[in-house]
N, C-alpha and C positions, 0 to 999 in steps of 0.2 A: 504493500500500500504506500509506504513512504517513498520519496524520490530516491533515496539511497538506503542501503542496508547497513546495519552495524556489523553484520557477519560474525555474530556471536551466538553461541548456543544458550547463553544465559536467558532465562525466562523474562527478566526485566528488560533486556535489550529487545527481545522478540515482541514483547507487549508494547514497548515504546514505538516500534515501527508501525503499529496500528493506531495507537492512542495519541501520539505526540505530534501529529501533523497539525498545522494551524487550524484553529476553530473546532477540532474534533472533541476535545474535552468539554468545551462550552456547549456544543451540540448535544453531547451525551447528558449534560446537566438538564437540558430541556426534555430529552426523552425520559430520563429518570423522573422528572417532575410530572410527567403524564401527558405532554403534548404528543400528538400522533399525526396530525395533518400538516402538510407542507406549509400552508399559510400561518398556522399557529406556531410552527417551529421558526418561521421567519420573524414573527413578532418577538420571539424570545432571543433571537440573535439579529437585531435590526441592522447591524453594521456589516453583516455577512451577505455577500452578493448571492442572488438566487442561483446563479450558475455554480458557485462554489458549494453552496448548500446541497444542491442536487448531486454534485460529485462526491461530497463527503458521505451522503446517504448511500450512494452506490458502493462506495468503498467499505462502509460498515456492513452493508448487506453481503458483499463478497466475502468479508471476514467472518460472517456468521454471527455478527453482533446484533443486527437488525433484520427484520423480515418485513417485506412489503406485501400488502394485500389490497385488493380492489374493494371499494365501499359498495355494498349492495344497493342498487337503485340509484346510484349517482355515477353518471357516465364520466370516465376519465378522472375519477377521484380515488386517491389511494391513501391508505394509512400505513404508518411506519411504527412498528412495535418492537420492543426489545425481546430478543430470544432469551433462553436460559443463560446463555453466555453473557448477553447484554445485561440481564438483571443482576448477575453476579458482580457487575461493575458498580452497582449502587453504593455500596459502602466505600468503594474507592473514590468515587466522585464526592461523597460526603466528607471523606477524610481530607481531600484536597481543599474543599471549601472551609472546613474547620481550621486547617492550617493557615489559610489565607486570612481568615477573620482574626486569628490570634496573633499572627506574626507580621502581617503587612501593615505598615504604618497607616494610621487613619488618614492623614493628609494625602498620602499617595493614592489611597482608595478614592478619596473625594476629588481627585484630579480628573476622574473619569465619569462624570455625571452624565446620565442618559435618561431623559424623561420617558421614552418609549419603553425601555427595559424596566424602569422603576414601576410604572403604572401597570405593565403586564404582570410583574411579580406581585404587586398589591392585589390585582384582580383575582389571581388564582389562590391567594391566601386569605380571602375573605370567607368567613363562616356565616352563611345566611340564617342558620337556625335560631340564634338569639334575637334576630331582628324582628320588627313588627310583621305580622302575617299579611303583607301586601307589598306592592312594588315600592322599593326604596331607591331613591336616586341621590347619589353623593357627587357633588361637583368639586373637583380639585382645581384650584386656580394658582398657577405659578406666576407670581408677580414679576419675576425677572426674565421671563422668556418672551420671545417674539410671538405674534398673534397665532401663527400656525401651530405652535406647541404649548400655548398658554393654558388652554381649557381642556379638561378631561372629565368624562362622566362615567361613573360606575353605577350600573343598573342591576339591582339585586332583587330577585324573586325568592322568597323563602323556600328552601329545599331544592332550589334549582341552580343552574349555572349562573355565573356572574358575567354580564356583558360589559365590555369596555368600549367607549366611543370617544373619538377626538373631534367629532362633529356633533353639534347640539341635537340630541334625539327628540327634542320637543316636549319632554315631560317636565312636570313641576319638580323642582329640586327640594329635597327634604333637608339636606345638610351641605353646607359650604365649608370647604377647607381652603383658606387663602394663605399662601406661604411662598417661599422661594425653593428652588429645586434642591439646593444644598441642605436646607433644613429638613425637608421631607425625606431626603436620602439618609440623613443622620438619624432621624427617628426610625426609619425602616430598618436600618442596619444595627440599631441598638446603641448608637453612640450618644444619643440623648433621648429624652422621653417627651411625650406629648405635653405633659405638665410643665416641664422645663422650657420647652419651646414656646408655650403660651405665656409663661411668666416673663420670658425674654422679649416677647413682642414679635417674634419671627413667625408665629403661627396664630391665625385667627380662625375660630370655629363658630359658625352661626347657623341657626336653623332649629331643627327638632331637638329639644332638650333631652328626650329619652335616648335618641340615637347617640347624641354626644356623650351622655352619662355612661352608656354601655359600650363605648368604642373599644375598650380593651377586650370585650368578649367577642366582637365580630371582626375587628381589624387585627389579624395576626401580623406579627413582624416577620422579617426574613428568618428562615429556619436556622440561620447562623447567628442571629442576634443574641442568643442566650450564651454564646461562648465569649468570655471576656478576653480583652487584649492582654498580651503578655509583653513584658519588657525584655528585649534581647540582651 
């Protein structure tokens, strides 16, 4: 799979030939997180070109890590799912993320802000169950971004999938979060808390008081937020 071989019998070297090509580990993160369709995978790796994404999926399929199947009733639509071999990589991907959370400097992490990835991560970590039993609309407003990336809407139906829109869906908004991209990323990654951001004045929350009071029950943080930074 890799452009060059290490020519070593060592399992680490052989695994690296499959896993260490550019974007592969990040793509595997998305597959482990549950994304199966090409467009959903693209949203999880927004800076990866469609052509390269297609190539990496074919590479992983050839390596027996991913299997592709046609979606019944949808012409020319495929799903990509991890095989047994691929599922065995889940703890490896998690370990890489934990190491990065613990040992990569916070400032270095925050040099790579991305509203598309942040909002996509937030979408799939919302728990609809504690929310009121009707449609709930949360608008996130990034005060420091240009118009095309400034407004995002999370549309939550209790017990159902959460939709993410970057174009106004036309629904009444229940809760507004107005902040800057860095602050929201810091909250998401566990570098600060909602309470601390509000006290600092970098986050304003308005709207449904019940939704706001219960935010910690439905807005989960990054799976890596619970791992504390360590000093090298």
